[in-house]
C-alpha positions as CSV (number, residue, x, y, z in Angstrom):
1,M,0.0,0.0,0.0
2,A,2.4,2.6,-1.3
3,T,0.2,5.7,-0.7
4,T,-0.6,4.9,2.7
5,R,3.0,3.6,3.8
6,A,4.0,7.4,4.1
7,A,1.5,7.5,7.1
8,L,1.8,4.0,8.3
9,T,4.4,1.5,9.2
10,D,4.5,-2.4,9.0
11,E,4.6,-2.2,12.8
12,D,1.2,-0.6,12.8
13,I,-0.4,-3.3,10.9
14,R,1.4,-5.9,12.9
15,T,0.1,-4.4,16.1
16,L,-3.4,-4.3,14.7
17,V,-3.4,-8.1,14.0
18,R,-1.1,-9.3,16.9
19,G,-1.3,-6.6,19.5
20,A,-1.1,-8.0,23.0
21,T,-3.9,-5.9,24.4
22,A,-7.2,-4.5,23.2
23,D,-5.9,-0.8,24.0
24,E,-2.9,-1.5,21.7
25,R,-4.9,-2.8,18.7
26,A,-7.6,0.0,19.1
27,M,-4.8,2.6,19.0
28,A,-3.4,1.0,15.9
29,A,-6.8,0.6,14.4
30,Q,-7.7,4.3,14.9
31,K,-4.4,5.2,13.3
32,I,-4.8,3.0,10.2
33,C,-8.5,4.3,9.7
34,R,-7.5,8.0,9.7
35,A,-4.7,7.4,7.4
36,V,-6.6,5.1,5.0
37,D,-9.5,7.5,5.0
38,R,-7.2,10.6,4.4
39,E,-5.1,9.3,1.5
40,G,-6.2,8.9,-2.1
41,I,-5.4,5.3,-3.0
42,S,-5.5,3.2,-6.0
43,D,-8.0,0.4,-6.8
44,Q,-5.5,-2.2,-5.8
45,D,-4.6,-0.4,-2.5
46,R,-8.2,0.2,-1.8
47,A,-8.8,-3.5,-1.9
48,R,-6.0,-4.0,0.5
49,A,-7.3,-1.5,2.8
50,E,-10.7,-3.0,2.8
51,D,-9.1,-6.3,3.8
52,I,-7.5,-4.5,6.7
53,L,-11.0,-3.1,7.7
54,R,-12.4,-6.6,7.5
55,V,-9.7,-7.6,10.1
56,M,-10.7,-4.9,12.4
57,A,-14.4,-5.5,12.2
58,A,-13.6,-9.2,13.3
59,D,-11.6,-8.3,16.2
60,A,-12.7,-9.8,19.3
61,A,-12.3,-6.7,21.3
62,E,-15.3,-4.3,21.3
63,L,-12.8,-1.4,21.8
64,V,-11.1,-2.1,18.4
65,R,-14.4,-2.4,16.5
66,R,-15.7,0.8,18.0
67,A,-12.5,2.6,17.1
68,L,-13.1,1.4,13.3
69,A,-16.9,2.5,13.6
70,I,-16.3,6.0,15.2
71,T,-13.2,6.8,13.0
72,L,-14.8,5.8,9.7
73,K,-18.6,6.4,10.6
74,D,-19.1,8.9,7.6
75,S,-16.4,7.5,5.2
76,K,-17.0,6.3,1.7
77,L,-14.1,3.9,2.0
78,V,-16.0,1.3,4.4
79,P,-17.2,-1.5,2.2
80,R,-20.9,-2.6,2.4
81,D,-20.2,-6.0,4.0
82,V,-18.1,-4.4,6.7
83,A,-20.8,-1.8,7.3
84,M,-23.5,-4.5,7.6
85,R,-21.3,-6.5,10.0
86,L,-20.9,-3.5,12.2
87,A,-24.5,-2.7,12.0
88,Q,-25.3,-5.9,13.7
89,D,-22.7,-5.3,16.5
90,V,-23.3,-4.1,20.0
91,D,-24.7,-0.6,20.5
92,S,-21.5,1.3,20.9
93,V,-20.3,-0.2,17.5
94,C,-23.4,-0.2,15.4
95,L,-24.8,3.3,16.3
96,P,-21.9,5.5,14.8
97,I,-22.2,3.4,11.6
98,L,-26.1,3.5,11.4
99,N,-26.2,7.2,12.0
100,F,-23.9,8.2,9.3
101,S,-22.3,5.7,7.0
102,P,-23.0,6.0,3.3
103,A,-22.2,2.5,2.8
104,F,-25.8,1.3,3.2
105,T,-28.5,1.1,0.5
106,D,-32.0,2.3,1.1
107,D,-32.9,-1.4,0.9
108,D,-30.3,-2.2,3.6
109,L,-31.6,0.4,6.0
110,A,-35.3,-0.6,5.4
111,E,-34.3,-4.3,6.3
112,I,-32.4,-3.2,9.3
113,V,-35.5,-1.2,10.5
114,R,-37.7,-4.3,9.8
115,L,-35.6,-6.8,11.6
116,G,-33.6,-4.5,14.2
117,G,-34.6,-3.3,17.6
118,G,-35.6,0.1,18.8
119,V,-31.9,1.3,19.3
120,Q,-31.1,0.6,15.7
121,Q,-34.1,2.2,14.4
122,V,-33.6,5.3,16.4
123,A,-30.2,5.6,15.0
124,I,-31.4,5.3,11.5
125,A,-34.3,7.7,12.1
126,R,-31.5,10.4,13.0
127,R,-29.5,10.0,9.8
128,P,-28.8,13.2,7.9
129,V,-31.0,12.1,5.0
130,L,-33.8,9.4,4.9
131,S,-35.5,8.4,1.7
132,Q,-39.2,7.7,1.3
133,K,-38.4,3.9,1.3
134,V,-36.6,4.2,4.8
135,C,-39.3,6.4,6.0
136,G,-42.0,4.0,5.1
137,A,-40.2,1.2,6.8
138,I,-39.9,3.3,9.9
139,A,-43.7,4.2,9.9
140,E,-44.6,0.6,9.3
141,Y,-42.1,-1.2,11.9
142,G,-40.7,1.5,14.0
143,V,-41.1,1.8,17.6
144,E,-42.5,4.9,19.2
145,R,-39.1,6.6,19.8
146,A,-37.9,5.9,16.3
147,V,-41.0,7.1,14.6
148,E,-40.9,10.3,16.6
149,A,-37.3,10.8,15.8
150,A,-37.9,10.3,12.1
151,C,-40.8,12.7,12.0
152,A,-38.8,15.3,13.8
153,N,-36.1,14.8,11.1
154,D,-36.9,17.6,8.6
155,R,-34.5,15.8,6.0
156,A,-36.7,12.6,6.3
157,D,-38.8,12.3,3.0
158,F,-42.2,11.1,4.3
159,A,-44.7,10.0,1.7
160,E,-48.4,11.2,2.5
161,S,-49.4,7.4,3.0
162,S,-46.4,6.9,5.4
163,L,-47.6,9.9,7.5
164,Q,-51.1,8.4,7.6
165,K,-49.7,5.2,8.8
166,V,-47.8,7.0,11.6
167,I,-51.0,8.6,12.8
168,S,-53.0,5.4,12.6
169,R,-50.3,3.6,14.7
170,F,-49.8,6.3,17.3
171,E,-52.9,8.3,17.3
172,K,-52.6,8.4,21.0
173,S,-49.0,9.5,21.4
174,E,-48.8,13.1,22.0
175,R,-45.1,13.0,21.2
176,V,-45.3,11.5,17.8
177,L,-48.4,13.5,16.8
178,A,-46.4,16.7,17.8
179,A,-43.5,15.6,15.8
180,V,-45.6,15.2,12.7
181,A,-47.3,18.5,13.3
182,Y,-44.1,20.4,13.6
183,R,-42.8,19.2,10.3
184,N,-42.0,21.9,7.7
185,V,-44.4,20.6,5.2
186,L,-47.5,18.4,5.5
187,P,-50.2,17.3,3.1
188,M,-53.6,18.8,3.8
189,S,-55.1,15.4,4.4
190,V,-52.6,14.9,7.2
191,T,-53.3,18.2,8.7
192,E,-56.9,17.8,8.9
193,R,-56.6,14.4,10.4
194,L,-54.2,15.7,12.9
195,I,-56.4,18.5,14.2
196,E,-58.9,16.0,15.6
197,L,-56.1,14.3,17.7
198,V,-53.8,16.9,19.2
199,G,-54.1,19.4,22.0
200,D,-55.0,23.2,21.6
201,Q,-51.4,24.3,21.5
202,V,-50.3,22.0,18.6
203,R,-53.6,22.6,16.8
204,D,-52.9,26.4,17.0
205,H,-49.5,25.7,15.4
206,I,-51.1,23.5,12.6
207,L,-53.6,26.3,11.6
208,S,-50.8,28.8,11.4
209,A,-48.3,26.7,9.7
210,H,-49.9,24.3,7.5
211,P,-52.9,24.5,4.8
212,V,-56.3,23.3,5.9
213,S,-59.7,23.7,4.1
214,P,-61.6,26.9,4.8
215,E,-64.6,24.4,6.0
216,T,-62.2,22.9,8.5
217,A,-60.8,26.2,9.6
218,V,-64.3,27.5,10.5
219,A,-65.3,24.3,12.1
220,L,-62.2,24.4,14.4
221,V,-62.7,27.9,15.4
222,I,-66.4,27.4,16.3
223,G,-65.7,24.1,18.0
224,A,-62.8,25.7,20.0
225,K,-65.2,28.6,21.2
226,E,-67.9,26.2,22.1
227,R,-65.4,23.9,24.1
228,A,-64.2,27.0,25.9
229,T,-67.6,28.2,26.8
230,I,-68.7,24.7,28.0
231,D,-65.9,24.9,30.4
232,L,-67.2,28.3,31.6
233,V,-70.6,26.9,31.8
234,D,-69.2,24.1,34.2
235,Q,-67.7,26.8,36.3
236,A,-70.9,28.9,36.3
237,G,-72.9,25.9,37.5
238,K,-71.0,26.3,40.8
239,T,-72.0,30.0,41.3
240,A,-75.1,31.8,41.9
241,D,-74.7,34.5,39.2
242,V,-75.7,32.5,36.2
243,K,-78.0,35.5,35.0
244,R,-74.9,37.8,34.6
245,F,-73.0,35.2,32.9
246,V,-75.6,34.3,30.2
247,A,-76.2,38.1,29.6
248,H,-72.4,38.4,29.0
249,L,-72.5,35.5,26.5
250,N,-75.6,37.1,24.7
251,K,-73.9,40.4,24.4
252,H,-71.0,38.8,22.7
253,E,-73.4,36.8,20.4
254,R,-72.2,33.5,21.9
255,L,-75.4,32.4,23.5
256,T,-76.2,30.1,20.5
257,A,-78.7,27.4,20.1
258,S,-75.8,24.9,19.6
259,L,-74.4,26.1,23.0
260,L,-77.6,25.6,24.9
261,L,-78.1,22.2,23.3
262,R,-74.6,21.2,24.2
263,A,-74.9,22.6,27.7
264,L,-78.0,20.5,28.2
265,A,-76.0,17.5,27.2
266,H,-74.0,18.2,30.0
267,G,-76.8,18.5,32.3
268,H,-76.7,22.1,32.9
269,M,-80.4,22.8,33.3
270,T,-80.1,26.0,35.3
271,F,-77.9,27.4,32.5
272,F,-80.4,26.5,29.9
273,E,-83.3,28.3,31.8
274,W,-81.4,31.4,32.3
275,G,-80.3,31.2,28.7
276,V,-83.8,30.8,27.2
277,A,-84.9,33.7,29.6
278,E,-82.2,36.2,28.4
279,L,-82.8,35.3,24.6
280,S,-86.7,35.5,25.0
281,G,-86.6,38.7,27.3
282,V,-89.0,36.7,29.6
283,P,-88.4,36.8,33.4
284,H,-86.6,33.7,34.7
285,H,-89.5,32.7,36.9
286,R,-92.0,32.7,34.1
287,T,-89.3,31.0,31.6
288,W,-89.0,28.3,34.5
289,L,-92.6,27.7,34.4
290,M,-93.0,27.4,30.7
291,I,-89.8,25.2,30.5
292,H,-91.1,22.6,33.1
293,D,-94.9,23.0,32.2
294,A,-96.3,19.6,32.2
295,G,-98.5,20.3,29.1
296,P,-97.0,20.1,25.6
297,L,-97.3,23.8,24.8
298,G,-95.2,25.7,27.4
299,L,-91.6,24.5,26.2
300,R,-92.5,25.1,22.6
301,A,-93.9,28.7,23.1
302,I,-90.9,29.9,25.2
303,Y,-88.5,28.2,22.7
304,E,-90.1,29.9,19.8
305,R,-90.1,33.2,21.7
306,A,-86.4,32.9,22.3
307,G,-85.8,32.6,18.5
308,L,-84.2,29.1,18.6
309,P,-84.4,27.2,15.4
310,A,-87.4,24.9,14.9
311,R,-85.2,22.0,13.4
312,L,-83.7,21.6,16.8
313,F,-86.7,21.6,19.1
314,G,-86.9,17.7,19.2
315,A,-83.4,17.6,20.7
316,F,-84.3,20.2,23.3
317,R,-87.5,18.4,24.0
318,A,-85.8,15.3,24.6
319,A,-83.4,16.8,26.9
320,V,-86.0,18.5,29.0
321,D,-88.2,15.3,29.1
322,T,-85.2,13.2,30.3
323,F,-84.5,15.5,33.0
324,H,-88.1,15.4,34.3
325,A,-88.1,11.7,34.0
326,M,-85.1,11.3,36.0
327,E,-86.3,13.7,38.7
328,F,-89.7,11.8,38.9
329,E,-87.9,8.4,39.2
330,G,-85.5,9.7,41.9
331,A,-82.9,8.4,39.5
332,D,-79.0,9.2,39.9
333,T,-78.5,12.5,38.3
334,D,-74.8,11.9,37.5
335,P,-74.0,13.9,34.4
336,S,-72.8,10.9,32.5
337,K,-76.1,8.9,33.3
338,F,-78.1,11.9,32.3
339,Q,-76.2,12.5,29.1
340,E,-76.7,8.8,28.1
341,R,-80.4,9.0,28.9
342,M,-80.9,12.2,27.0
343,V,-79.0,10.9,23.9
344,Q,-81.0,7.7,23.8
345,R,-84.3,9.6,24.0
346,F,-83.1,12.1,21.4
347,L,-82.3,9.4,19.0
348,S,-85.8,8.0,19.3
349,Q,-87.4,11.4,18.4
350,P,-89.3,11.5,15.0
351,Q,-88.5,15.0,14.4
352,P,-85.9,15.9,11.9
353,V,-82.9,17.8,13.4
354,G,-79.7,19.0,11.9
355,R,-76.9,16.3,11.0
356,D,-74.4,18.3,12.8
357,D,-76.3,18.1,16.1
358,V,-77.0,14.4,15.4
359,D,-73.4,13.8,14.9
360,Y,-72.5,15.5,18.0
361,L,-74.9,13.6,20.1
362,L,-73.8,10.4,18.6
363,D,-70.3,11.2,19.2
364,K,-71.2,11.9,22.9
365,M,-72.7,8.4,23.1
366,D,-69.6,7.0,21.7
367,K,-67.5,8.6,24.6
368,L,-70.0,7.4,27.1
369,A,-69.7,3.8,25.7
370,R,-65.9,4.0,25.7
371,G,-66.0,5.4,29.3
372,A,-68.1,2.5,30.4
373,R,-66.0,-0.1,28.9
374,R,-63.0,1.5,30.5
375,D,-64.7,1.4,34.0
376,A,-65.6,-2.2,33.4
377,R,-62.0,-3.1,32.6
378,S,-60.7,-1.4,35.7
379,A,-63.4,-3.1,37.9
380,A,-62.2,-6.4,36.6
């Protein structure tokens, strides 16, 4: 190896092969790797250099193999078979090679992701550049930490289908969903799916950084306002000044039919009474009598006086009837039980109502069912 002998001696190579201690061989290995990687060499000398690297990769001492992996981690000189051997080594040896080495093909990396453990997957996920094929393998087989690392890697080229796969596999992982949400570029289908799963802070980032359809943006804004207002309703239910609260909402045009219906679904009858009184301009005591009138006309009359939409009357009727029935039966007025009874009664109503409100109440029933299943599993 004429071009490397200026930097190396026969003694270096003999020490590499026959050194008495691992430390001696590791020092020789490091010197050889640096010299070989630094010098321009002929094809013949390159073949000899590769043979030397194979000797290092087979050394029994981890220290020697680690010296090879660290020194040549991003070198183009490392032959593929040596890189593949090191990739299957212990963590201290495989990680530098998997993180940086250009010796691997995309097929190699995808196969390592499929068959390797989480440590190897994370190392690959953090490489400077990841192709769609490798990203697809990580989306399909990667552990949570690896998927999070890949999604946080802006040089990772994820296909739309791979991102959808990530969301499907990790829809309950806040860390993975946030990593996806904070990518520089996202397809619209991914952003619109994400916003249903992430928290308010990440949702705000998505809306400001990624494209969504106008319909989705409007629905999000309205939904966020109503979620916030329901929280306020819960707080107002613990105070005596509900009248002032509903007046404030009405002043800011937030005392809507949808809000009143959703408040009823949470069992806030007092809020509903004061809300209808505010909208209708009828004193609360008279509004109370009309809402709770045993006859069929009182609720409808005050409902119409309040200017609430006729298409939603069946839903309000179901909620009020459920409230009365549970009071008469002396049934448990736990909010979740009330919601379940109200939704069931609502779904049996013959009157047509808006699809959005049906979807909302169905969603409430689904959540109640999931909660009941969780309680049953916990009890078991």
